[in-house]
Legacy VTK file of the C-alpha trace (Angstrom):
# vtk DataFile Version 3.0
C-alpha trace
ASCII
DATASET POLYDATA
POINTS 313 float
0.000 0.000 0.000
1.521 3.375 -1.058
0.807 6.936 0.022
1.030 10.138 -2.091
4.216 12.264 -1.710
4.230 15.969 -0.780
5.059 18.735 -3.287
8.602 20.006 -3.729
10.066 16.574 -4.426
10.040 15.414 -0.782
10.366 11.628 -0.311
7.261 9.521 -0.046
6.539 7.673 3.200
7.886 4.109 3.225
5.462 1.300 2.462
4.080 -0.637 5.374
5.751 -4.019 5.688
3.840 -7.088 4.671
3.976 -8.165 8.324
2.311 -4.942 9.459
-0.311 -5.168 6.731
-1.156 -8.744 7.676
-1.460 -7.926 11.369
-3.653 -4.900 10.673
-6.122 -7.166 8.896
-8.874 -8.375 11.287
-8.764 -11.719 9.471
-5.240 -12.240 10.822
-6.488 -12.613 14.393
-9.616 -14.495 13.331
-7.408 -16.991 11.460
-5.084 -17.458 14.466
-8.053 -17.858 16.814
-9.545 -20.532 14.556
-6.334 -22.555 14.331
-5.827 -22.220 18.108
-9.133 -23.994 18.779
-8.662 -27.336 20.633
-9.986 -29.423 17.736
-7.378 -28.000 15.349
-4.398 -27.633 17.675
-1.615 -29.884 16.442
-3.860 -31.668 13.926
-4.598 -28.612 11.781
-7.574 -27.688 9.638
-8.217 -28.884 6.087
-8.142 -26.329 3.280
-11.733 -27.205 2.309
-12.902 -26.553 5.892
-11.019 -23.256 5.816
-12.892 -22.237 2.670
-16.197 -23.270 4.218
-15.511 -21.306 7.415
-14.452 -18.009 5.798
-16.583 -18.207 2.661
-15.811 -17.147 -0.889
-15.582 -13.469 0.073
-12.992 -13.737 2.844
-11.009 -16.817 1.828
-8.870 -15.136 -0.913
-7.795 -12.493 1.636
-6.077 -15.194 3.694
-3.220 -15.523 1.173
-1.009 -12.707 2.591
-1.796 -13.857 6.134
-0.770 -17.438 5.346
2.391 -16.181 3.635
3.333 -14.009 6.600
2.779 -16.762 9.170
4.754 -19.194 6.998
7.696 -16.736 6.774
7.592 -16.383 10.565
7.599 -20.196 10.929
4.269 -19.975 12.739
2.361 -22.063 10.212
2.794 -25.666 9.152
1.305 -27.060 5.956
0.999 -30.801 5.492
-1.018 -33.270 3.443
-3.816 -35.331 4.926
-7.230 -36.825 4.259
-10.199 -34.560 4.906
-13.005 -36.048 6.993
-15.449 -33.856 5.078
-14.475 -34.710 1.507
-12.489 -37.914 2.054
-9.847 -36.580 -0.325
-6.180 -35.727 0.148
-5.598 -32.012 0.670
-3.490 -29.428 2.493
-3.872 -29.010 6.263
-2.856 -25.845 8.128
-1.668 -26.000 11.734
-0.452 -23.170 13.956
2.774 -23.297 15.948
3.383 -21.482 19.203
5.838 -18.575 19.278
8.312 -20.835 21.124
8.050 -23.554 18.455
8.403 -20.950 15.732
11.644 -19.710 17.285
13.022 -23.248 17.251
12.075 -23.711 13.582
13.586 -20.452 12.404
16.602 -21.013 10.167
15.581 -24.515 9.122
15.524 -25.240 5.419
12.519 -26.710 3.603
13.602 -30.407 3.878
14.172 -30.039 7.632
10.742 -28.471 8.124
9.216 -31.257 6.038
10.805 -33.918 8.273
9.583 -32.067 11.364
6.022 -31.988 10.007
6.079 -35.710 9.188
7.308 -36.545 12.701
4.726 -34.191 14.206
1.881 -35.922 12.331
2.787 -39.260 13.956
1.714 -37.981 17.386
2.764 -39.913 20.486
3.074 -43.214 18.609
6.150 -42.026 16.732
7.288 -42.885 13.229
9.971 -45.255 11.961
12.991 -43.818 10.155
12.125 -45.763 6.995
8.624 -44.257 6.964
10.028 -40.731 7.246
12.307 -41.480 4.291
9.410 -42.873 2.231
7.165 -39.889 2.946
9.798 -37.226 2.278
11.884 -38.923 -0.461
15.013 -37.608 1.252
18.191 -39.673 0.916
19.314 -41.513 4.056
22.586 -39.577 4.477
20.784 -36.223 4.308
17.984 -37.518 6.518
20.473 -38.576 9.203
21.914 -35.030 9.259
18.422 -33.543 9.533
17.574 -35.863 12.435
20.720 -34.761 14.283
19.916 -31.095 13.644
16.332 -31.445 14.904
17.503 -33.438 17.939
20.094 -30.784 18.840
17.334 -28.163 18.784
15.183 -30.384 21.019
12.450 -30.514 18.400
12.343 -34.310 18.068
13.715 -37.284 20.000
14.546 -40.905 19.160
12.727 -43.596 21.139
12.569 -47.377 21.154
9.559 -49.667 20.990
8.999 -52.858 22.970
7.961 -54.411 19.658
11.293 -53.665 17.939
14.033 -52.592 20.327
16.733 -52.424 17.642
14.892 -49.862 15.489
14.445 -46.135 16.034
11.197 -44.252 16.250
11.009 -40.480 16.234
8.454 -38.199 17.864
8.240 -34.578 18.987
10.551 -33.809 21.894
7.860 -32.785 24.407
5.525 -35.747 23.831
5.188 -38.784 26.101
5.281 -42.073 24.145
2.047 -44.065 23.944
1.675 -47.250 25.988
1.795 -49.304 22.798
5.380 -48.091 22.391
6.696 -48.312 25.962
4.608 -51.306 27.048
3.013 -49.238 29.819
3.769 -49.739 33.520
4.482 -53.462 33.093
7.760 -52.773 31.267
11.032 -51.375 32.570
13.735 -50.389 30.062
11.635 -52.141 27.382
11.719 -55.458 29.300
8.702 -57.125 30.911
9.140 -56.489 34.651
8.117 -59.745 36.350
9.440 -58.690 39.772
7.493 -55.409 39.812
4.264 -57.163 38.823
4.800 -59.859 41.470
5.167 -57.173 44.153
1.946 -55.489 43.090
0.066 -58.808 42.983
1.243 -59.670 46.502
0.162 -56.271 47.793
-3.301 -56.602 46.217
-3.729 -60.091 47.639
-2.762 -58.763 51.087
-5.283 -55.909 50.666
-8.090 -58.260 49.733
-7.401 -60.457 52.752
-6.864 -57.720 55.353
-9.550 -55.302 54.167
-12.019 -58.159 54.008
-11.131 -59.485 57.465
-9.473 -62.692 56.311
-10.525 -65.808 54.442
-14.253 -66.385 54.274
-15.034 -63.237 56.290
-16.677 -60.001 55.129
-18.522 -59.064 52.000
-15.516 -58.259 49.806
-13.626 -55.202 48.591
-14.075 -53.228 45.375
-11.615 -52.329 42.642
-11.714 -48.649 43.671
-10.964 -49.508 47.308
-7.954 -51.568 46.267
-6.719 -48.823 43.919
-7.043 -46.186 46.668
-5.089 -48.383 49.082
-2.287 -48.784 46.512
-2.086 -44.999 46.044
-1.938 -44.364 49.804
0.746 -47.028 50.285
2.681 -45.700 47.256
3.554 -49.231 46.156
3.760 -48.482 42.438
6.554 -46.480 40.784
3.947 -45.063 38.365
0.336 -44.007 38.802
-1.835 -46.962 37.799
-5.241 -46.442 36.216
-8.275 -48.442 37.326
-7.988 -50.502 34.135
-4.394 -51.432 34.991
-5.328 -52.417 38.560
-8.157 -54.463 37.026
-5.599 -56.297 34.882
-3.680 -57.272 38.024
-6.887 -58.477 39.675
-7.647 -60.615 36.641
-4.268 -62.355 36.852
-4.975 -63.174 40.514
-8.420 -64.491 39.588
-6.941 -66.665 36.825
-4.522 -68.109 39.392
-7.505 -68.681 41.705
-6.034 -66.529 44.464
-9.045 -64.190 44.572
-12.622 -64.504 43.373
-15.646 -62.292 42.901
-18.316 -62.521 45.556
-21.324 -60.548 44.414
-21.603 -56.828 43.696
-22.321 -53.649 45.642
-25.616 -51.775 45.410
-23.915 -49.658 42.721
-22.982 -52.694 40.659
-19.287 -52.746 41.589
-17.696 -56.189 41.822
-16.686 -57.399 45.291
-13.516 -59.470 45.614
-12.509 -61.920 48.341
-9.619 -64.301 48.789
-10.399 -67.560 46.991
-11.251 -70.562 49.121
-8.650 -73.311 49.117
-9.422 -76.207 46.796
-8.436 -79.802 47.436
-8.948 -82.658 45.029
-9.237 -85.232 47.804
-10.860 -85.174 51.248
-8.733 -84.116 54.194
-10.688 -86.399 56.566
-10.422 -90.126 57.205
-12.963 -92.422 55.608
-14.141 -93.509 59.031
-15.310 -89.907 59.724
-17.994 -90.289 57.035
-19.158 -93.817 57.950
-22.323 -94.597 59.852
-22.341 -97.442 62.418
-23.971 -99.699 59.822
-21.027 -99.022 57.482
-22.973 -96.749 55.128
-21.725 -93.286 54.102
-23.363 -90.324 55.796
-23.704 -86.704 54.651
-20.923 -84.342 55.692
-20.659 -80.530 55.726
-17.278 -78.853 55.192
-15.911 -75.646 56.735
-16.583 -73.732 53.494
-20.269 -74.787 53.822
-20.081 -77.291 50.952
-22.385 -80.231 51.725
-21.635 -83.735 50.475
-24.598 -86.078 50.594
-24.341 -89.760 51.369
-25.010 -90.649 47.733
-22.215 -88.501 46.228
-18.626 -89.720 45.733
-16.746 -88.776 48.860
-13.987 -86.619 47.426
-14.019 -82.821 47.735
-13.318 -80.889 44.514
LINES 1 314
313 0 1 2 3 4 5 6 7 8 9 10 11 12 13 14 15 16 17 18 19 20 21 22 23 24 25 26 27 28 29 30 31 32 33 34 35 36 37 38 39 40 41 42 43 44 45 46 47 48 49 50 51 52 53 54 55 56 57 58 59 60 61 62 63 64 65 66 67 68 69 70 71 72 73 74 75 76 77 78 79 80 81 82 83 84 85 86 87 88 89 90 91 92 93 94 95 96 97 98 99 100 101 102 103 104 105 106 107 108 109 110 111 112 113 114 115 116 117 118 119 120 121 122 123 124 125 126 127 128 129 130 131 132 133 134 135 136 137 138 139 140 141 142 143 144 145 146 147 148 149 150 151 152 153 154 155 156 157 158 159 160 161 162 163 164 165 166 167 168 169 170 171 172 173 174 175 176 177 178 179 180 181 182 183 184 185 186 187 188 189 190 191 192 193 194 195 196 197 198 199 200 201 202 203 204 205 206 207 208 209 210 211 212 213 214 215 216 217 218 219 220 221 222 223 224 225 226 227 228 229 230 231 232 233 234 235 236 237 238 239 240 241 242 243 244 245 246 247 248 249 250 251 252 253 254 255 256 257 258 259 260 261 262 263 264 265 266 267 268 269 270 271 272 273 274 275 276 277 278 279 280 281 282 283 284 285 286 287 288 289 290 291 292 293 294 295 296 297 298 299 300 301 302 303 304 305 306 307 308 309 310 311 312
């Protein structure tokens, strides 16, 4: 945008910079606000959705704004599949000022690698997949990885499924459980000792909180989980689902069993009753004077009639 000069050959006022022009446009802040919305943060918004949101009148005016944000490394553009159209198109995602500072000075291939890694989320992406998606030669790709790592933009991680291969993800992300194995793994190895300690603690909780074998109505999953948190027995915070997994292993080993539910439908667990395949009493204890078997009731309230085989299972 230019302004008219004064008479007498005086110099004209300098043009406003493209950055100033973009920021003076109300659409600039509307565009940033849209991309900052939770549903678009990190994932971005499809070009078709952008057109639909701003309409035919406003959409063309976004060009200088997109250019300015791209120059300032505040805007990422990547390819993806639109949920609306089902077709491949460009997605726009906004970077924070801090991220933009880290990306400044990177060349186009480096930014492309960053965007590919970013799109993988907390599940990471294999080196070979980055190479396939960017078509960058391995030697150049290795240099880019080192550059991005030194800037703390990405980090290499390992997966329990393939410990000899490298995955990459954004530096500040926490790897998904599918990658680390969750709390049951330590240094990518299944931690038998840790799990055994937790199982023993849960079994102790079930017995003590329920008043011992065959006493009480049982304890719930939430009660057990709360007790574990108070006792601080786990090196990581376990979810209810993870505590449930431990309970299931104890049930499969017949160390605990479910005994009804609460009024709210929560399962109640008790220590499992001991099982013997043969009777622990002498045959003479079950014989009548006329040498016929008699009925007998066990401590666990199981009744064996005189007509049933006299072995307790």
